[in-house]
C-alpha atoms as one frame of an Amber mdcrd trajectory, in Angstrom:
protein
 194.713 -69.391-135.106 195.076 -66.686-137.719 195.351 -68.324-141.146 197.129
 -65.338-142.762 199.722 -65.283-139.968 200.336 -69.015-140.242 200.486 -68.837
-144.038 203.024 -66.029-143.838 205.237 -68.019-141.456 205.054 -71.083-143.674
 205.869 -69.055-146.806 208.828 -67.406-145.071 210.204 -70.810-144.021 209.735
 -72.581-147.371 213.011 -73.621-148.973 215.155 -72.148-146.203 216.879 -73.395
-143.047 213.586 -74.526-141.485 212.919 -76.888-144.387 216.447 -78.284-144.175
 215.982 -79.194-140.504 212.356 -80.252-141.004 210.795 -77.571-138.776 207.151
 -76.835-139.549 204.929 -74.022-138.302 201.747 -75.561-136.885 199.848 -72.581
-135.499 200.180 -68.856-134.976 198.221 -66.082-133.337 199.393 -62.716-132.017
 202.249 -63.311-129.581 202.149 -67.100-129.863 203.491 -69.711-132.284 203.828
 -73.491-132.290 206.445 -75.350-134.347 207.257 -79.025-134.621 209.846 -81.317
-136.116 209.294 -84.941-137.106 212.445 -86.666-135.976 214.730 -88.532-138.385
 217.923 -90.486-137.820 219.856 -87.389-138.960 218.561 -85.511-135.893 220.199
 -87.929-133.448 223.580 -87.620-131.779 225.962 -90.485-130.976 223.893 -91.326
-127.859 220.827 -91.972-130.051 218.957 -88.976-128.597 218.006 -85.756-130.391
 220.984 -83.461-130.880 220.811 -80.262-128.820 221.258 -78.194-131.973 217.950
 -79.509-133.341 216.200 -78.513-130.116 217.805 -75.060-129.995 216.896 -74.486
-133.659 213.308 -75.493-132.923 213.213 -73.094-129.945 214.662 -70.208-131.967
 212.232 -70.858-134.829 209.134 -70.966-132.637 210.234 -67.845-130.749 210.887
 -66.038-134.031 207.426 -67.013-135.226 205.852 -65.650-132.039 207.722 -62.368
-132.501 206.821 -62.170-136.193 203.152 -62.662-135.268 203.219 -59.372-133.324
 204.648 -57.241-136.144 203.266 -55.995-139.454 205.067 -57.163-142.607 206.023
 -53.602-143.582 207.428 -53.027-140.096 209.510 -56.223-140.376 210.826 -55.115
-143.791 211.803 -51.683-142.454 213.182 -52.878-139.108 213.781 -56.657-139.114
 214.235 -58.578-135.881 216.998 -61.061-135.108 217.950 -63.328-132.235 220.320
 -61.579-129.862 220.282 -64.096-127.005 219.247 -67.754-126.863 219.297 -69.628
-123.572 218.281 -73.298-123.506 217.796 -75.568-120.513 217.806 -79.226-121.560
 215.645 -81.039-119.007 215.467 -84.569-120.370 216.821 -86.562-123.315 214.532
 -86.038-126.293 213.354 -89.254-127.885 210.364 -90.352-129.888 209.127 -89.258
-133.275 208.008 -85.637-132.767 209.085 -82.545-130.851 206.758 -79.563-130.392
 207.846 -76.053-129.397 205.248 -73.716-127.898 206.467 -70.095-127.910 204.957
 -66.961-126.416 206.014 -63.329-126.291 206.321 -62.248-122.656 207.376 -58.637
-123.254 207.653 -56.478-126.354 209.482 -53.188-126.306 210.533 -50.711-128.982
 213.961 -52.303-129.544 213.708 -55.796-128.014 211.219 -58.654-127.675 211.444
 -61.365-125.002 210.013 -64.862-125.447 209.646 -68.153-123.567 209.468 -71.527
-125.287 208.621 -75.014-123.981 209.586 -78.100-125.983 207.735 -81.367-125.429
 208.129 -84.805-126.969 205.340 -86.938-128.404 204.640 -88.347-124.920 203.971
 -84.789-123.665 207.150 -84.763-121.574 208.908 -81.393-121.167 212.393 -81.876
-122.638 213.653 -78.289-122.892 212.812 -74.691-122.095 214.186 -71.662-123.905
 214.392 -67.951-123.271 215.018 -66.032-126.473 215.575 -62.307-126.884 215.202
 -60.579-130.239 216.599 -57.191-131.140 214.585 -55.007-133.509 216.913 -53.511
-136.091 217.346 -49.851-136.886 216.891 -50.245-140.626 216.521 -52.705-143.484
 219.099 -55.482-143.777 222.102 -55.104-146.046 221.637 -56.979-149.307 223.870
 -59.880-150.284 225.238 -59.643-153.780
C-alpha cells in the first residue's frame, strides 16, 4: 500500500459525497483500491437489505480510486476523469455490518480507463460485481460560481 496514494484518496473524499454515504478508502496502490462502508439503518431498503444505490456508489468510488492511483495529481487537474459507464450485477442480497469493494484497473488508454470491482459482505460472500469505465477529460473542469 502506498501511504501517499491512500492519504490523497482520503483527503479528496473528506467532507464530500463519500463521507455522506460513509464510504472509506482502506488501501491503494497503483491500479488497485479498496473501499468499505459500515452499514447503518439508513443504507437499507424496505426489504431490510442494503439499497442497490449504496452498492453502486461503493463500486463507483472504489473504481475511481483505482483510476486515480494510476494518474499524477497534475495530470488529474489538467485532464480529470469521470465515470462514463457503470454496470452492476447484483448477485446476492447484501446484509451484515460491512461491505468491501475491491477495484482494479484492467486497461488504461489515453482517453478511457476500464475497471472491475468485486463487492463482498462481512462473511466474505460476493454480493455484487461492477464494470466501470472512466473517460479522461480534454481539459480542466468548468468552475462553479
